[in-house]
C-alpha positions as CSV (number, residue, x, y, z in Angstrom):
1,X,-116.6,53.6,56.5
2,X,-113.2,52.1,57.1
3,X,-111.8,55.7,57.0
4,X,-113.8,56.8,59.7
5,X,-114.0,53.9,61.8
6,X,-110.1,54.2,61.7
7,X,-110.5,57.8,62.8
8,X,-113.2,56.8,65.4
9,X,-110.7,54.2,67.1
10,X,-108.0,57.1,67.1
11,X,-110.1,59.5,68.8
12,X,-111.3,56.9,71.4
13,X,-107.8,55.5,71.9
14,X,-106.7,59.1,72.6
15,X,-109.5,59.6,75.1
16,X,-109.0,56.6,77.4
17,X,-105.1,56.9,77.2
18,X,-103.0,55.9,79.4
19,X,-105.1,52.3,79.4
20,X,-101.5,50.8,80.0
21,X,-97.8,51.3,81.0
22,X,-96.0,54.1,79.0
23,X,-92.4,52.9,78.2
24,X,-89.9,56.0,78.3
25,X,-86.7,55.4,76.0
26,X,-83.5,56.8,77.2
27,X,-80.9,56.9,74.4
28,X,-78.1,56.3,77.0
29,X,-76.6,53.9,79.8
30,X,-78.2,53.5,83.2
31,X,-76.5,55.0,85.8
32,X,-75.6,58.5,83.7
33,X,-77.4,61.7,84.1
34,X,-80.1,61.1,81.6
35,X,-81.0,58.1,83.3
36,X,-81.6,59.7,86.4
37,X,-83.4,62.5,84.8
38,X,-86.1,60.1,83.4
39,X,-86.4,58.0,86.6
40,X,-87.0,60.9,88.8
41,X,-89.4,62.3,86.4
42,X,-90.9,59.2,85.3
43,X,-91.9,58.2,88.8
44,X,-93.9,61.3,89.2
45,X,-95.6,61.4,85.9
46,X,-96.6,57.6,86.3
47,X,-98.3,59.0,89.4
48,X,-100.3,61.2,87.9
49,X,-101.5,59.6,84.5
50,X,-102.2,56.7,86.7
51,X,-100.0,54.1,84.6
52,X,-96.4,52.8,85.2
53,X,-93.8,54.7,83.1
54,X,-90.9,52.4,82.7
55,X,-87.1,53.4,81.7
56,X,-85.8,51.8,78.7
57,X,-82.0,52.2,78.1
58,X,-81.5,51.9,74.5
59,X,-77.7,52.8,74.3
60,X,-75.2,53.1,71.4
61,X,-74.0,55.2,68.3
62,X,-74.4,58.3,70.4
63,X,-78.2,58.0,71.0
64,X,-78.7,56.7,67.6
65,X,-80.2,53.2,68.4
66,X,-82.6,54.4,71.1
67,X,-83.7,57.4,68.5
68,X,-84.5,54.6,66.0
69,X,-86.6,52.4,68.3
70,X,-89.1,55.2,69.1
71,X,-89.2,56.6,65.2
72,X,-89.9,52.8,64.3
73,X,-92.5,52.6,67.2
74,X,-96.3,52.9,66.9
75,X,-97.6,56.4,67.8
76,X,-100.1,55.7,69.9
77,X,-98.3,57.2,73.1
78,X,-96.8,54.5,74.9
79,X,-93.1,55.0,73.3
80,X,-91.7,58.3,74.9
81,X,-88.3,59.1,73.8
82,X,-86.1,61.2,76.2
83,X,-84.4,63.4,73.7
84,X,-81.2,65.6,74.4
85,X,-79.1,68.3,72.8
86,X,-77.2,65.4,71.1
87,X,-80.0,63.2,70.0
88,X,-81.6,66.3,68.2
89,X,-79.0,69.2,67.6
90,X,-75.1,67.5,67.4
91,X,-76.4,64.4,65.7
92,X,-78.0,66.2,62.9
93,X,-74.8,67.5,62.2
94,X,-71.8,65.3,63.2
95,X,-72.9,62.4,60.7
96,X,-72.3,63.1,57.0
97,X,-75.1,60.5,56.4
98,X,-78.6,61.0,58.5
99,X,-79.6,58.3,60.5
100,X,-82.7,60.2,61.3
101,X,-84.3,63.8,60.5
102,X,-84.4,65.8,63.9
103,X,-87.7,67.7,62.6
104,X,-89.6,65.7,60.4
105,X,-89.7,62.5,62.1
106,X,-90.9,63.2,65.6
107,X,-93.7,64.6,67.5
108,X,-92.7,67.2,70.0
109,X,-94.2,67.0,73.5
110,X,-92.3,69.6,75.8
111,X,-88.6,70.8,76.8
112,X,-88.6,70.5,80.1
113,X,-85.1,70.6,81.5
114,X,-81.4,72.5,81.1
115,X,-78.2,71.7,82.6
116,X,-74.7,73.6,82.0
117,X,-71.8,71.2,81.5
118,X,-68.8,71.6,83.5
119,X,-65.1,71.2,82.7
120,X,-63.7,68.3,85.3
121,X,-60.0,67.2,85.5
122,X,-58.9,63.9,87.4
123,X,-58.6,64.8,91.0
124,X,-54.8,64.6,91.0
125,X,-54.4,66.5,87.4
126,X,-51.7,69.1,88.1
127,X,-53.7,72.2,86.9
128,X,-56.4,74.2,88.9
129,X,-58.4,76.6,86.5
130,X,-59.0,76.9,83.0
131,X,-55.7,78.9,82.4
132,X,-53.3,76.4,84.1
133,X,-55.5,73.2,82.1
134,X,-54.6,75.0,79.1
135,X,-51.2,75.3,79.5
136,X,-51.3,71.8,80.5
137,X,-52.5,70.6,77.8
138,X,-50.2,72.8,75.1
139,X,-47.0,70.9,76.7
140,X,-48.9,67.3,77.3
141,X,-51.7,67.2,74.9
142,X,-50.7,64.5,73.3
143,X,-50.2,62.0,76.2
144,X,-53.5,62.9,77.5
145,X,-56.6,61.4,77.3
146,X,-60.3,62.5,77.7
147,X,-63.2,60.2,77.8
148,X,-66.9,60.7,76.9
149,X,-70.2,58.6,76.8
150,X,-69.7,57.8,73.5
151,X,-69.0,59.5,70.2
152,X,-71.5,61.9,69.2
153,X,-72.7,62.4,73.1
154,X,-73.0,65.8,74.4
155,X,-69.7,64.8,76.5
156,X,-67.9,64.3,73.4
157,X,-68.9,67.3,71.6
158,X,-68.1,69.6,74.7
159,X,-64.5,68.5,75.2
160,X,-64.4,68.2,71.6
161,X,-65.1,72.0,71.1
162,X,-63.4,73.3,73.7
163,X,-60.2,71.2,72.1
164,X,-60.4,72.8,69.3
165,X,-61.0,76.3,70.7
166,X,-57.9,76.2,72.7
167,X,-55.6,74.4,69.5
168,X,-54.8,71.0,70.8
169,X,-55.6,67.5,69.6
170,X,-56.2,65.1,72.9
171,X,-56.7,61.2,72.6
172,X,-60.6,60.8,73.0
173,X,-61.4,57.5,74.7
174,X,-65.2,56.9,74.2
175,X,-67.4,54.7,76.7
176,X,-70.9,53.1,76.4
177,X,-72.6,56.1,79.2
178,X,-71.9,58.2,81.4
179,X,-71.4,56.0,84.0
180,X,-68.4,54.3,82.9
181,X,-66.7,57.5,81.8
182,X,-67.5,58.7,85.1
183,X,-66.0,55.8,86.8
184,X,-62.6,56.0,84.5
185,X,-62.4,59.6,85.5
186,X,-62.6,58.6,89.4
187,X,-60.3,56.2,89.7
188,X,-57.5,58.6,87.4
189,X,-57.9,56.5,84.3
190,X,-58.4,59.1,82.1
191,X,-57.3,63.1,82.5
192,X,-60.7,64.8,82.0
193,X,-64.3,64.8,80.8
194,X,-66.9,67.1,80.1
195,X,-69.4,66.3,82.3
196,X,-73.3,67.7,82.8
197,X,-74.0,69.4,85.6
198,X,-76.1,66.4,87.2
199,X,-73.4,64.4,87.8
200,X,-70.4,66.8,88.2
201,X,-71.9,68.1,91.1
202,X,-72.1,64.6,92.7
203,X,-68.6,63.8,91.7
204,X,-67.2,67.4,92.8
205,X,-68.9,67.6,96.2
206,X,-67.4,64.4,97.1
207,X,-64.1,65.4,95.9
208,X,-64.0,62.6,93.3
209,X,-63.1,65.3,90.9
210,X,-61.3,68.5,90.0
211,X,-64.3,71.4,88.2
212,X,-62.0,73.7,86.1
213,X,-64.8,75.4,84.3
214,X,-68.4,75.7,83.6
215,X,-69.1,75.6,80.1
216,X,-72.0,77.5,80.0
217,X,-71.8,81.3,79.7
218,X,-73.4,82.0,82.8
219,X,-72.7,80.9,86.4
220,X,-75.4,78.6,88.2
221,X,-76.6,79.1,91.5
222,X,-75.4,75.2,91.8
223,X,-72.6,76.0,91.6
224,X,-71.7,79.7,92.5
225,X,-67.9,79.3,92.9
226,X,-67.1,77.9,89.5
227,X,-65.9,80.5,87.0
228,X,-67.5,80.0,83.3
229,X,-65.0,79.2,80.7
230,X,-66.0,82.7,79.2
231,X,-64.8,84.5,82.2
232,X,-61.4,82.8,81.8
233,X,-60.9,83.6,78.3
234,X,-62.4,81.4,75.9
235,X,-64.9,83.9,74.4
236,X,-68.3,83.1,73.5
237,X,-68.5,79.2,74.4
238,X,-71.7,78.2,75.8
239,X,-72.4,74.1,75.9
240,X,-76.2,73.6,77.8
241,X,-77.7,70.2,77.5
242,X,-81.0,70.4,77.5
243,X,-83.9,67.1,77.7
244,X,-87.2,67.1,76.1
245,X,-89.6,64.6,75.2
246,X,-90.9,63.5,71.8
247,X,-93.3,61.0,70.3
248,X,-92.9,59.3,67.0
249,X,-94.1,61.1,64.1
250,X,-97.5,61.0,63.7
251,X,-99.0,60.9,67.7
252,X,-102.4,62.3,68.0
253,X,-103.0,66.0,69.4
254,X,-104.6,64.8,72.4
255,X,-102.5,62.2,73.5
256,X,-99.5,65.0,73.2
257,X,-101.4,67.5,75.5
258,X,-101.9,64.4,78.3
259,X,-98.3,63.8,78.2
260,X,-97.4,68.1,78.0
261,X,-99.7,68.4,80.8
262,X,-98.2,65.6,83.2
263,X,-94.6,66.5,82.4
264,X,-95.5,70.0,83.5
265,X,-97.1,68.8,86.5
266,X,-94.5,66.8,87.4
267,X,-91.9,69.9,87.0
268,X,-94.1,72.0,89.1
269,X,-94.1,69.5,92.1
270,X,-92.1,70.7,95.0
271,X,-90.4,67.1,95.7
272,X,-89.3,66.5,91.9
273,X,-87.8,70.4,91.6
274,X,-85.5,69.9,94.9
275,X,-84.5,66.2,93.7
276,X,-83.6,67.9,90.1
277,X,-81.6,70.5,92.2
278,X,-79.5,67.9,93.9
279,X,-78.0,66.6,90.9
280,X,-77.7,69.8,89.2
281,X,-80.8,69.6,86.6
282,X,-82.9,73.1,86.4
283,X,-86.3,73.1,85.0
284,X,-87.6,75.6,82.1
285,X,-89.4,77.9,82.1
286,X,-93.4,77.5,82.0
287,X,-93.7,79.6,78.7
288,X,-90.6,77.3,77.1
289,X,-92.2,74.2,77.6
290,X,-95.2,73.7,74.6
291,X,-94.7,71.6,72.0
292,X,-94.7,74.3,69.6
293,X,-91.7,76.0,71.2
294,X,-89.8,72.9,71.1
295,X,-90.7,72.3,67.8
296,X,-89.1,75.3,67.1
297,X,-86.1,75.4,69.4
298,X,-84.9,72.0,67.6
299,X,-84.6,74.0,64.5
300,X,-83.2,76.5,65.8
301,X,-80.7,74.5,68.0
302,X,-79.6,72.7,64.5
303,X,-78.6,75.6,63.0
304,X,-76.6,76.9,66.2
305,X,-74.7,73.7,66.4
306,X,-73.9,72.9,62.4
307,X,-71.3,75.5,61.9
308,X,-69.3,75.0,64.7
309,X,-69.4,71.3,64.9
310,X,-67.8,71.3,61.0
311,X,-65.5,74.0,61.7
312,X,-64.2,71.9,64.5
313,X,-63.4,69.0,61.9
314,X,-65.9,66.8,64.4
315,X,-68.1,65.2,61.4
316,X,-68.2,61.2,60.8
317,X,-69.9,59.0,58.2
């Protein structure tokens, strides 16, 4: 009887979901691109679901603290993680001691956006393309600094891997989030960073930083004139930041379906697509938005990044 009551309770809760506000945990600082993505899509999802979606920034340790906040939450659909290639691919290889399992500790909901990354120099950096940048690093790398949103973040890994491919060692300055590192790039206190397209396109348009290379394999219509690192001589270098929603392990299928449908409807809203394009974010194709696809994709991404991270000596305890 007790077991039957528990099953009925879960089913009833899923049917009435959501009956109160939903917390969307962003494991990065306010003001960065992931925070902006969360607030844009969260507002529309709240309208579609009939309940507020509250963004909660839980920062630190390359996203690990925010991730653990969700892992330990009740799997009732009221705590959602905005996960990224950093939280669900990089971190599985960077840290020798795993803080969580990106595959088994979550219920996948949907992959919903991609964004290329951009190598940005301070606006007065004496290099105007990747070839000149490489020459500058090889001559002055020991005196230069690059910044990131934190150890193990997408902005850290993209530049660390690029430095390794070039064959230079440059001082890494980690910050607590994308906003602070961008501020120091604009102020000229660091020499370069690898920014997510969502925030890079704004800085470049305002001439606050200097774009040197697109870090995805293919060009983007959001910066059509910017040549890729691959085109400029670094073969097979492809870094794309993706974002997806995850629930804690054991979330009911009905709740997963409702969140997936709300995310899809939000991404299909013309005003949301336009706002994402304005910040350099592109929605993924509808056939890539299912929970089954995301589950498979995470496994593939972990495998794709394991060897480059280890070969570049980017592991930490």
